[in-house]
C-alpha positions as a printed Julia matrix, in Angstrom:
410×3 Matrix{Float64}:
 21.9   -57.05   43.31
 25.07  -54.22   42.12
 24.25  -51.2    40.3
 27.03  -50.82   37.5
 28.15  -47.94   35.42
 29.3   -48.8    32.35
 31.56  -46.75   29.73
 34.6   -47.24   27.49
 36.49  -45.23   24.54
 36.65  -41.7    26.25
 39.63  -40.6    23.89
 39.33  -36.96   25.87
 42.49  -35.5    24.16
 40.62  -35.38   20.52
 41.38  -31.9    19.21
 40.6   -32.08   15.64
 38.05  -29.71   15.28
 37.45  -26.11   16.81
 39.76  -23.9    18.57
 41.43  -23.09   22.55
 39.12  -21.82   25.36
 40.11  -18.8    26.27
 39.33  -19.44   30.46
 41.03  -22.92   30.44
 43.56  -23.17   27.71
 41.96  -26.25   26.73
 40.98  -27.15   23.23
 37.23  -26.46   22.97
 36.72  -29.95   21.4
 38.44  -31.43   24.5
 36.14  -29.87   26.92
 33.39  -31.52   25.02
 34.72  -34.84   25.63
 35.46  -33.52   29.46
 31.5   -32.48   29.79
 30.74  -35.99   28.63
 33.05  -37.37   31.03
 31.4   -34.85   34.0
 27.99  -36.02   32.95
 29.53  -40.13   33.62
 30.86  -39.18   36.92
 28.04  -36.93   38.53
 25.81  -39.8    37.44
 27.68  -42.32   39.16
 27.7   -40.53   42.19
 24.34  -39.13   42.1
 22.76  -42.86   41.26
 24.84  -44.11   44.16
 26.27  -46.94   41.7
 28.46  -49.75   43.38
 30.67  -50.16   40.75
 32.09  -48.48   37.82
 34.11  -50.1    35.01
 36.19  -48.01   32.14
 36.29  -50.72   29.2
 39.79  -48.9    27.92
 41.01  -46.07   25.99
 41.22  -43.4    28.19
 43.17  -41.06   25.58
 43.8   -40.78   21.62
 47.38  -40.73   22.21
 49.1   -43.51   24.22
 51.74  -40.4    25.37
 49.18  -38.11   26.76
 50.38  -34.52   27.44
 50.53  -33.86   31.65
 47.05  -30.99   31.42
 45.04  -34.04   29.74
 46.59  -36.35   32.56
 45.35  -33.97   34.9
 41.55  -33.35   33.72
 41.28  -37.3    33.61
 42.84  -37.57   36.55
 40.52  -34.7    38.36
 37.27  -36.83   37.34
 38.7   -39.96   38.3
 39.36  -39.05   41.57
 35.89  -37.59   42.39
 34.66  -41.36   42.18
 37.63  -42.16   44.77
 36.19  -39.35   47.05
 32.55  -40.82   46.81
 33.92  -44.04   48.08
 33.29  -45.76   44.12
 35.01  -48.81   43.25
 36.32  -48.01   39.96
 37.79  -50.47   37.55
 40.34  -48.96   35.0
 40.91  -51.46   31.9
 43.92  -50.52   29.65
 43.17  -50.23   25.95
 45.21  -50.4    22.81
 45.42  -46.45   22.82
 46.52  -46.63   26.32
 49.55  -48.99   26.08
 52.83  -48.68   23.9
 54.11  -51.29   21.43
 57.31  -51.82   23.73
 56.44  -53.84   26.45
 58.86  -51.83   29.07
 57.11  -48.69   28.92
 54.49  -47.43   31.15
 50.76  -47.39   30.05
 49.11  -44.32   29.53
 47.34  -44.41   32.99
 50.21  -46.13   34.94
 50.11  -43.23   37.5
 46.67  -44.75   38.94
 48.79  -48.35   39.37
 51.84  -46.66   40.75
 49.9   -44.28   43.62
 47.14  -46.49   43.95
 44.33  -44.06   45.19
 41.6   -45.79   47.25
 38.73  -47.4    45.5
 40.69  -46.94   42.09
 41.65  -50.33   40.25
 43.87  -50.65   37.1
 43.79  -53.44   35.0
 46.56  -54.35   32.83
 46.75  -57.89   32.54
 44.7   -61.29   32.39
 43.23  -61.22   35.99
 40.21  -62.56   37.93
 39.17  -60.21   40.81
 36.9   -60.35   43.63
 34.81  -59.28   46.44
 38.12  -58.26   48.41
 39.36  -56.25   45.3
 36.53  -54.16   45.11
 36.03  -53.23   48.63
 33.66  -55.95   50.07
 31.36  -55.69   46.61
 29.94  -58.78   45.88
 31.04  -59.1    42.52
 33.69  -60.79   40.6
 35.12  -60.24   37.32
 36.88  -61.25   34.41
 39.01  -58.78   33.21
 40.94  -58.91   29.65
 42.87  -55.71   28.5
 44.03  -54.79   25.01
 45.82  -57.83   23.85
 48.78  -58.05   21.65
 49.99  -61.0    19.28
 53.56  -60.56   20.6
 52.13  -60.05   24.34
 50.12  -63.09   24.61
 52.44  -65.35   22.37
 55.24  -64.65   24.49
 52.99  -65.85   27.48
 52.43  -69.54   26.47
 53.89  -71.9    28.43
 53.18  -74.63   25.65
 55.1   -75.89   22.74
 54.02  -75.16   19.6
 54.63  -75.22   15.94
 55.95  -71.91   13.77
 53.5   -73.17   11.36
 50.29  -72.8    13.59
 48.02  -69.82   12.56
 49.1   -67.04   15.51
 45.29  -66.1    15.71
 44.03  -69.58   16.76
 47.0   -69.91   19.3
 45.82  -66.38   20.65
 42.03  -67.64   21.07
 42.89  -71.13   22.06
 45.03  -69.49   24.81
 42.71  -67.24   25.53
 40.18  -69.94   25.41
 41.81  -72.04   27.92
 42.35  -69.3    30.47
 38.76  -68.19   30.33
 37.35  -71.87   31.08
 40.2   -72.4    33.79
 38.98  -69.04   35.12
 35.37  -69.28   35.05
 36.02  -73.07   36.78
 37.28  -70.86   39.73
 34.65  -68.87   40.04
 31.93  -68.92   42.95
 28.43  -69.92   41.95
 26.87  -67.89   43.96
 28.49  -64.42   43.05
 27.19  -62.17   40.15
 30.09  -62.47   37.26
 31.1   -59.71   34.63
 33.47  -60.04   32.03
 35.35  -56.81   31.03
 37.21  -56.83   27.84
 38.75  -54.11   25.23
 38.76  -56.15   22.26
 37.04  -57.13   18.95
 34.54  -59.54   18.55
 33.65  -61.47   15.54
 30.25  -59.65   14.56
 30.14  -56.33   15.74
 29.35  -53.23   13.75
 32.05  -50.93   13.48
 31.81  -46.78   13.58
 34.82  -44.94   12.23
 37.02  -46.14   14.74
 38.25  -48.88   12.13
 41.5   -50.3    14.26
 40.95  -53.49   13.29
 43.08  -54.57   10.87
 43.42  -58.1     9.21
 46.62  -59.73   10.34
 47.38  -57.47   13.41
 44.14  -57.21   15.82
 43.15  -60.05   17.87
 39.27  -60.88   16.9
 37.57  -62.77   19.79
 34.83  -65.09   18.55
 31.43  -64.49   20.5
 31.01  -67.69   21.81
 34.0   -66.63   24.07
 32.44  -63.89   25.81
 28.76  -64.67   25.45
 29.3   -67.38   28.29
 25.62  -68.06   30.24
 28.34  -68.28   33.46
 28.55  -64.84   33.0
 26.17  -62.07   34.25
 27.16  -58.91   32.29
 29.93  -58.26   29.65
 31.23  -54.86   29.81
 33.13  -54.43   26.64
 35.38  -51.31   24.67
 36.87  -50.47   22.03
 34.44  -50.31   19.14
 32.68  -46.76   19.25
 28.75  -47.86   18.31
 26.72  -48.63   20.7
 25.03  -52.48   20.53
 24.38  -55.29   22.29
 25.97  -58.69   20.61
 23.53  -60.99   22.63
 20.47  -59.39   22.38
 17.54  -61.24   23.62
 19.84  -63.54   25.82
 22.28  -63.67   28.65
 24.53  -62.27   29.41
 24.3   -58.97   27.78
 27.79  -58.6    25.67
 27.5   -54.93   25.45
 29.87  -52.26   23.69
 28.23  -49.1    25.21
 30.29  -46.84   22.51
 32.43  -43.89   22.64
 31.46  -40.69   24.65
 31.67  -38.03   21.95
 32.02  -38.56   18.03
 35.37  -38.81   16.97
 35.11  -37.79   13.55
 32.58  -37.92   10.68
 32.6   -41.39   10.35
 30.46  -41.45   13.37
 27.71  -39.17   12.33
 24.49  -40.73   12.34
 25.54  -42.18   15.87
 24.61  -41.14   19.8
 26.86  -41.73   22.29
 26.09  -42.48   26.05
 26.92  -45.32   28.54
 25.03  -48.17   30.77
 23.72  -48.42   34.07
 23.22  -52.02   34.69
 21.5   -53.91   38.06
 22.96  -57.13   37.75
 22.27  -60.4    40.12
 23.35  -64.06   39.35
 21.06  -65.33   36.64
 19.43  -62.12   35.46
 20.2   -58.54   34.15
 18.51  -55.3    33.68
 20.42  -52.39   31.67
 19.53  -48.92   29.9
 21.83  -47.25   27.33
 21.7   -43.63   28.75
 22.2   -40.83   26.03
 25.06  -38.03   26.41
 24.26  -34.63   24.86
 27.0   -34.44   22.43
 27.95  -31.84   19.84
 26.41  -31.87   16.59
 28.05  -32.9    13.24
 26.73  -32.19    9.95
 27.87  -33.08    6.49
 26.86  -31.67    2.96
 28.02  -32.7    -0.24
 26.88  -30.47   -3.22
 28.15  -31.63   -6.74
 28.52  -28.92   -9.54
 27.85  -29.25  -13.42
 27.79  -26.26  -15.44
 28.82  -22.85  -14.79
 25.34  -21.24  -14.06
 24.09  -20.36  -10.47
 27.61  -21.99   -9.21
 27.36  -20.26   -5.83
 23.58  -20.12   -5.21
 23.49  -24.25   -5.47
 26.04  -23.86   -3.06
 24.54  -21.68   -0.69
 21.05  -23.89   -1.28
 22.6   -26.77    0.01
 23.42  -25.24    3.51
 20.94  -24.58    6.05
 21.03  -21.11    7.56
 23.75  -19.66    9.49
 21.66  -20.36   12.94
 21.06  -23.78   12.22
 24.7   -24.26   11.68
 25.72  -22.36   14.86
 27.89  -24.74   17.41
 28.02  -27.55   14.97
 31.14  -28.98   13.18
 29.99  -28.85    9.53
 31.8   -30.23    6.75
 30.85  -29.22    3.16
 32.09  -31.25    0.35
 32.08  -29.8    -3.42
 32.72  -31.79   -6.6
 33.06  -29.92   -9.78
 34.62  -29.6   -13.21
 38.1   -27.64  -12.61
 37.35  -25.53  -15.24
 34.54  -23.78  -12.44
 37.19  -23.24   -9.99
 37.64  -19.22  -10.46
 33.71  -19.37   -9.92
 33.41  -20.64   -6.61
 33.22  -17.71   -3.99
 34.56  -19.34   -1.02
 35.0   -16.18    1.27
 30.82  -16.18    0.99
 30.83  -20.0     1.95
 33.0   -18.84    5.01
 30.85  -16.29    6.11
 27.94  -18.05    5.98
 29.42  -20.59    8.28
 31.07  -18.44   10.65
 28.61  -19.5    13.39
 29.8   -22.98   13.24
 32.11  -24.64   16.14
 34.14  -25.93   13.24
 34.07  -25.92    9.54
 35.41  -27.63    6.7
 35.45  -26.93    2.91
 37.07  -30.2     0.66
 37.14  -29.44   -2.75
 37.51  -32.01   -5.19
 37.91  -30.82   -8.75
 37.4   -33.13  -11.62
 40.01  -32.64  -14.74
 38.41  -34.39  -17.7
 40.05  -35.44  -20.24
 40.1   -34.19  -23.33
 37.3   -34.77  -25.78
 38.41  -37.39  -28.71
 37.42  -36.87  -31.92
 38.32  -39.93  -33.52
 41.07  -41.22  -35.78
 39.52  -39.89  -38.6
 39.18  -36.04  -37.38
 41.15  -33.32  -37.15
 40.53  -30.14  -35.3
 41.81  -27.94  -37.86
 39.1   -29.56  -40.54
 36.36  -28.39  -37.69
 34.59  -25.07  -38.12
 34.26  -22.54  -35.16
 30.7   -23.57  -34.82
 31.18  -27.27  -34.84
 34.17  -27.16  -31.8
 32.04  -24.67  -30.61
 29.36  -27.25  -30.08
 31.01  -30.24  -29.21
 32.76  -27.64  -25.91
 29.29  -27.23  -24.95
 28.28  -30.91  -24.76
 31.73  -31.29  -22.96
 30.69  -28.8   -20.2
 27.15  -30.88  -19.69
 25.03  -27.96  -21.02
 22.05  -30.3   -21.77
 19.52  -27.15  -22.33
 19.11  -26.94  -26.26
 18.63  -23.53  -25.77
 21.16  -22.64  -23.8
 23.57  -23.97  -26.02
 21.91  -21.84  -29.01
 21.94  -18.31  -27.2
 25.66  -19.25  -26.21
 26.62  -20.81  -29.67
 24.97  -17.09  -30.76
 26.81  -15.14  -28.54
 30.28  -16.76  -29.25
 29.55  -16.47  -32.96
 29.06  -12.87  -32.84
 32.54  -12.64  -30.88
 34.25  -14.22  -33.52
 32.63  -12.29  -36.47
 33.15   -9.32  -34.96
 36.99   -9.86  -34.21
 37.54  -11.54  -37.87
 36.13   -7.91  -39.2
 38.29   -5.85  -36.99
């Protein structure tokens, strides 16, 4: 039996919220991702796992800043010093569209530190590749259409569907690879890929005609004992209740508000030939809070907004978004300073304003504004402002008529 830690989609250079940390100079949001990575590395060492698989997407930017490379390197080298064999798979955010440019984790491939193995092409690895750990790993890094089509050796017509060609090429390679496996050793397949039927979080990187989408039958092969996936940010088992487990562990932190309801974590699995037990371990990630207020009339605008928000204490250290939807006529009534003051303890705060400009009220072809009295025009205006309370309309109408009367008599 081998003990595996499986994680994916680190994206450690995400800095879309918060400020910079004065002590380290790093964006505070980047530090959130690094804290999750520290928990993962600490767990691997404390639980004495036999193997770590990172299933791709180290960064958000495929040309990361040296500072972020340094922080990732510090943590990966802790695994090296702990003598834990670690496989780093390249993901779509790690590779350049140009086949001649280095990928984002190339330095580990170039320097070859002990126990660290980078995989950027289709490969079968065995115990000799992992310092004697009794396991064989089928590795499928991020695949581009151009990359795999250029590697096809069979003649193909230009009229053939590229998606079908890619799937067939992968299927042929996988079948051949599986036939070469040692039947006595547990087998892991790791891939940074989209599997048909998976549920997406906000990381909607799959675009029709661009991503390679693999059929579930290609990876849920009973000859395998565990499938370690990356690319989709939501934790899920695509072969639930059956062998092998086909697992997306999810990303290690929430990337944006599209992942607000998703918990984040990683996998600890105990794998032997024909049987696997695993558990998903949750990470302590930062809270995201999202609020929406729709305003309809001019009465109590700011009171309605504040009533929709929790206390300042409850907003503390959270990433908060408030969306206001309102008729454009109410723009000047919104007290933004009061809103920002209430949210000052939040880690990050976004105020999104969506004013609605209503079309002018049509009176119909048989009416002209010049033929209507002031009172009739005002009544039409109150209705346009969605003031449904009859008593309120009458009160406003009375006040307006008094003002008009005073103006005409002066």
